[in-house]
C-alpha positions in Angstrom: -0.3 -0.2 -0.1 1.4 3.5 -0.7 2.4 5.9 2.0 1.2 8.5 2.6 2.4 11.4 0.5 3.6 15.0 1.4 0.1 16.4 -0.9 -3.6 16.6 -0.5 -3.9 13.1 -2.3 -2.1 9.6 -2.9 -2.2 10.0 -6.5 -2.1 13.0 -8.7 -5.8 14.0 -9.2 -7.7 12.7 -12.2 -8.6 15.4 -14.9 -12.1 17.3 -13.9 -15.1 16.1 -15.7 -16.3 19.2 -17.3 -19.9 17.4 -17.9 -20.4 17.2 -13.8 -22.0 19.6 -11.6 -19.0 21.4 -9.0 -20.1 19.5 -6.5 -19.1 15.7 -8.2 -15.8 16.1 -9.0 -14.6 16.9 -4.8 -16.6 13.3 -4.2 -14.8 11.3 -5.9 -12.7 8.2 -4.6 -10.0 6.1 -5.8 -9.2 2.4 -5.2 -6.2 1.4 -3.3 -6.4 -1.6 -3.0 -9.2 -4.3 -2.1 -12.0 -2.5 0.0 -9.7 0.7 0.5 -10.0 3.9 -1.2 -8.7 7.3 -0.9 -9.5 10.7 -2.2 -9.6 11.4 -5.6 -9.1 15.3 -5.2 -7.8 17.2 -2.6 -10.4 17.5 0.7 -12.1 20.8 1.0 -12.2 23.2 3.9 -14.6 26.0 3.9 -12.6 29.6 3.5 -12.9 30.6 7.3 -13.2 26.9 8.5 -10.4 25.2 10.5 -11.5 21.4 9.3 -12.9 20.0 6.5 -16.5 20.0 5.4 -18.1 16.8 6.8 -20.6 16.5 3.9 -17.6 16.2 1.3 -16.5 12.8 4.2 -20.2 11.6 4.1 -20.4 11.7 0.2 -17.1 9.9 -0.5 -18.3 7.3 2.2 -21.3 6.7 0.0 -19.3 6.7 -3.4 -16.6 4.0 -1.6 -19.0 1.7 0.1 -21.4 1.8 -3.3 -17.8 0.0 -4.8 -18.5 -3.2 -2.7 -21.9 -4.0 -3.4 -23.4 -5.1 -6.4 -24.9 -2.6 -8.9 -28.2 -2.8 -8.5 -28.0 -2.0 -4.4 -28.4 1.3 -3.4 -27.7 3.1 0.2 -31.3 3.5 1.7 -29.9 4.5 5.9 -26.0 6.1 6.9 -25.6 6.9 10.5 -22.2 8.9 10.9 -19.7 9.7 13.4 -17.4 12.5 13.2 -14.6 11.8 16.2 -11.6 14.3 15.1 -10.6 17.0 12.6 -8.6 15.5 9.3 -6.0 17.9 8.0 -6.9 19.0 4.4 -3.5 19.3 3.5 -3.0 15.3 3.5 -5.1 12.1 1.9 -7.2 9.9 3.5 -8.1 6.3 3.6 -11.5 5.1 3.4 -11.9 1.4 4.9 -14.6 -0.8 4.1 -15.6 -3.8 6.3 -18.2 -6.2 4.8 -20.6 -6.7 7.7 -23.5 -8.4 5.8 -24.3 -9.6 2.3 -27.9 -11.0 1.6 -29.9 -11.2 -1.6 -32.2 -8.5 -0.9 -29.2 -6.2 1.3 -26.3 -5.5 2.6 -24.0 -3.7 5.0 -20.7 -2.0 5.2 -18.8 -0.4 7.7 -16.8 2.6 7.0 -14.0 3.7 8.9 -11.9 6.8 7.5 -8.4 7.3 8.8 -5.3 9.5 8.4 -2.0 8.9 10.2 -3.6 6.0 11.5 -6.4 8.0 13.8 -10.3 7.1 12.7 -11.5 10.4 12.6 -15.1 9.2 10.8 -17.1 6.3 10.7 -20.2 5.2 9.0 -22.6 2.3 8.9 -24.3 1.9 5.5 -27.2 -0.3 4.9 -28.4 -1.0 1.4 -31.1 -2.6 -0.4 -31.6 -4.0 -4.0 -33.5 -1.3 -6.3 -37.1 -2.5 -7.0 -38.1 -5.0 -4.7 -41.2 -3.8 -3.1 -43.2 -6.3 -1.1 -46.9 -5.4 -2.2 -48.3 -5.8 1.0 -46.5 -2.4 2.5 -48.4 0.9 1.6 -46.2 3.5 0.8 -47.2 6.6 3.5 -45.1 10.1 3.8 -45.9 13.5 4.4 -46.1 15.6 1.5 -44.3 18.8 0.9 -46.1 21.5 3.3 -45.7 23.6 0.7 -47.0 22.2 -2.6 -44.9 21.4 -5.8 -43.9 24.7 -6.8 -40.1 25.2 -6.7 -38.6 28.9 -7.5 -38.4 30.6 -10.8 -34.7 29.0 -11.7 -33.8 32.5 -13.2 -34.6 34.3 -10.4 -32.5 32.3 -8.3 -29.3 32.3 -10.5 -29.5 35.9 -11.0 -30.2 36.6 -6.8 -28.3 33.6 -5.4 -25.3 33.0 -7.7 -23.1 35.8 -9.3 -20.7 33.5 -10.8 -20.9 31.6 -13.9 -20.8 27.9 -13.8 -16.7 27.7 -14.7 -16.5 30.2 -12.4 -18.2 28.0 -10.1 -16.6 24.8 -11.0 -13.3 26.2 -10.8 -13.2 28.1 -7.6 -14.9 25.1 -5.8 -12.3 22.5 -7.1 -9.2 24.9 -6.1 -11.0 24.6 -3.0 -11.5 28.4 -2.6 -15.0 26.8 -2.4 -18.5 27.8 -1.6 -18.0 30.3 1.2 -20.2 31.0 4.5 -21.7 34.0 2.5 -24.5 32.5 0.6 -24.2 34.7 -2.6 -20.9 33.7 -2.9 -19.7 30.4 -4.8 -21.4 27.3 -3.3 -21.8 24.1 -5.0 -25.8 24.5 -4.4 -28.0 27.2 -5.4 -30.6 28.4 -2.6 -33.8 30.3 -2.5 -35.1 30.6 1.3 -38.7 30.5 2.3 -38.7 31.6 5.5 -41.2 30.0 7.9 -40.2 31.2 11.4 -42.9 31.2 14.2 -42.1 33.2 17.3 -38.4 32.7 18.1 -39.0 33.3 21.7 -41.7 31.7 23.0 -42.1 28.6 20.7 -38.3 27.6 19.4 -38.8 24.0 19.2 -41.9 24.6 16.9 -39.7 27.0 14.4 -38.5 25.7 11.2 -36.5 26.8 7.9 -37.8 26.1 4.3 -35.0 26.3 1.3 -35.5 25.4 -2.2 -32.0 23.9 -3.2 -30.6 22.1 -6.4 -26.7 21.7 -7.2 -25.4 24.6 -9.2 -25.3 23.4 -12.6 -26.5 19.7 -14.1 -25.1 16.3 -12.9 -24.1 13.5 -14.4 -26.9 10.0 -14.6 -25.1 8.3 -12.2 -27.4 7.0 -9.5 -24.4 7.0 -7.1 -23.0 10.4 -7.7 -26.9 11.5 -6.7 -27.0 9.9 -3.6 -23.3 11.3 -2.6 -23.9 14.7 -3.3 -27.6 14.2 -1.0 -25.6 13.2 1.6 -22.9 16.5 1.2 -26.0 18.1 1.0 -27.6 17.3 4.0 -24.5 18.4 6.3 -24.6 21.8 4.3 -25.8 24.6 6.6 -28.0 22.0 8.9 -26.6 23.5 11.9 -27.8 26.9 10.5 -31.2 25.8 12.4 -29.6 26.2 15.9 -30.2 30.1 15.6 -33.7 29.4 15.7 -33.1 27.8 19.5 -31.9 31.0 21.0 -31.3 33.9 18.0 -30.3 36.5 21.1 -28.0 34.5 22.4 -26.4 33.4 18.9 -26.6 37.0 17.7 -27.2 38.5 13.8 -25.7 36.4 11.6 -24.5 33.7 13.8 -21.8 36.6 15.2 -21.6 34.8 18.7 -20.9 31.8 17.6 -17.5 30.5 18.5 -17.5 26.8 17.5 -19.9 24.6 15.5 -19.8 20.9 14.2 -21.6 18.2 13.6 -21.4 15.0 16.0 -23.7 12.3 14.8 -25.7 12.3 11.4 -27.8 9.7 10.4 -29.7 10.1 6.8 -32.8 7.8 5.6 -32.5 7.8 1.7 -36.3 7.2 0.6 -35.6 7.1 -3.4 -32.8 6.1 -5.3 -33.9 7.2 -8.1 -33.9 11.3 -7.3 -32.1 14.1 -8.7 -30.0 16.6 -7.1 -29.9 18.9 -10.2 -33.6 19.4 -9.9 -35.2 21.8 -7.1 -35.8 20.3 -3.8 -37.5 21.5 -0.8 -35.9 21.7 2.9 -37.5 21.9 5.9 -35.3 22.0 8.8 -35.5 23.0 12.1 -34.2 22.0 15.9 -36.4 20.3 19.0 -33.8 20.3 21.4 -30.8 22.2 22.7 -28.5 21.6 26.4 -25.4 21.2 27.4 -23.6 22.9 24.1 -25.1 20.5 21.8 -28.2 20.4 19.4 -30.5 17.8 17.4 -31.5 19.6 13.7 -33.8 17.5 12.0 -34.7 17.5 8.5 -36.8 16.5 5.7 -36.4 17.0 2.1 -39.1 16.8 -0.8 -38.3 16.6 -4.6 -40.4 19.4 -6.6 -43.6 17.2 -6.9 -44.1 16.9 -3.2 -42.4 13.5 -2.8 -40.5 12.9 0.6 -37.1 11.7 -1.0 -34.9 12.1 2.6 -34.8 12.1 6.2 -31.9 13.6 8.3 -31.4 13.8 11.8 -27.9 15.5 12.9 -26.2 16.1 16.6 -24.1 19.4 16.6 -22.0 20.8 19.1 -22.1 24.5 19.4 -19.9 27.0 21.5 -21.2 30.6 22.0 -19.1 33.7 23.2 -19.5 34.4 26.6 -21.2 37.4 27.6 -19.4 40.4 29.4 -21.6 39.9 32.4 -20.4 36.6 32.9 -16.7 36.0 31.6 -14.5 34.9 34.7 -17.1 32.7 35.5 -19.0 29.8 34.2 -18.2 28.9 30.8 -21.3 26.7 30.0 -23.0 27.0 27.0 -26.3 28.8 26.9 -27.7 26.8 24.0 
């Protein structure tokens, strides 16, 4: 097995697929040997972030795990844990364990390591596409906002000032999507606020957003599922601001540290497309001890529920002037 090179990738990065959306190429993985893979492109770190964006790791784990199952198997459940921050300047190893293989389902354990340290682990469950028990009736909540996505041209002009080529170049050179949404971002966003009273009922507050990949994607089902995994970690923890907007501050200015601890995704539709509009509903029902749960539901533009996600994050806030020198407990 090759040793870690003094570069962000173990091997020279492949040529950029110009037909792919900007988000697809950074999620690609390369087989090292057996069930061990590595990142094909350098790991992406937000411009003002201190660690690699967790959504990239989720997407790469999905890509690698799918290469160890039959081609008609697709992930339907994934539980991820983030243990330690990786170094964006070094390559990673994605190690797969084949925990179960059946005629209609399979499961894989994923461990992502760097310098022999496990900093990300996941359990992925797969099912064979098209095997539906007629005795089980489909039941899922319809989109609460109906099936009317935003005007694509309005979203393009309002939310993205860069051309697709500029976005692709910026993202893949890891100057990347900035934390300011009008700047380069691999996803287009069109927020539809549905916020109740943030003071009296924070646990019922929600954020609705229309989103999709920036640019058209390839037709690979696996690529769309990997991008969905990445999407579920994008801006999700912004829902924390609904729990105590006064403490968080305008534009999150009082946040000193924010990160994902655990992340669970249920994939309800292996045929979904991330280059078409999706509606995200995000909210937080619990926050204490510096941690918070964020729940997400994702519908396609026709109102069909395509994914459900629950995320546990850690949040640290600036200590108020009146309390400095005393307790350092979290106020979220």
